N, C-alpha and C positions, 0 to 999 in steps of 0.2 A: 220480822214482818210488821208493817205499820198499818194500823186500821185507820181509815178515813171515814168521817161522818158527814152526811148531807146536812144534818142539823148540828150546829155548834153552840158553844157557850155564848150567851149574849143575844142569840136569835130570838125573835118573837114568833110564837106559834099559837094556833087556835086549837081549842079542845072543848069538849063538853065537861062542865063542872057544876055539880049541884043543879042539874037539869037546865042549864043555859050555856050559851056560847061564851067562852072566856078567852081573852088574849093574855098569854103568859110569857114570861121570859125564861129561857133555859139558863140555869145556874150551875148545873153539874151533869156530867154524862158518865154512865157506867156501861161497860161492855162485858158480857159473859159468853163463854163458849164451852159447851159441855156435851156429854153423851147422854142421850135420852134414857131415862130409867124405865121406859115402857118396853123398848125393844133392844136396848143395849147396843145399837148399831148406828142409829141416826145421830148426826152431829147437829146440835141446835145452837144458833147464835142469837143473842138478844142484846138490843140497845135499850137502855133504860135511862130516863131523863128525870132530873129533879127540877121543878118549876117554881116560879114565884109570880105573884100578882100584886102589884103596887108595893113591892118590897116584902111581902109576906109569903113565906114558903107554903106551897100546897102540900097536903099530906100524901104520902106514898110516892111510888115511882111510876112513871108513865112510859108505856111502850111507844115505839115509833108509829105503830099503826093507829094510835089515838090522836096523833098530832098532825096539824095541817098548816101550810104556810099562809093561807088566806082564809078569811071567814067564809067566802063563797065556796071554797073547796070543802070546808067542814059541813056547810049546809047541804051541798050536793051529795055528801056521803050518807046522809040520814035517810 
């Protein structure tokens, strides 16, 4: 089975970082699929992204739900 991602390495995305909108570049993608430890039945899939701004890596991993293709999309989500 091959997993395809809507956001790929090299894409520019918008997110909130330190209380302001930031344009970042995707440098790495992680994918995890596991069974929930709450009900032991639900299957959870997570896409996690490592990002950089001006060549400097942002701390932590960022979920797909935090990332937007355009600044206007990010602003409309607030």
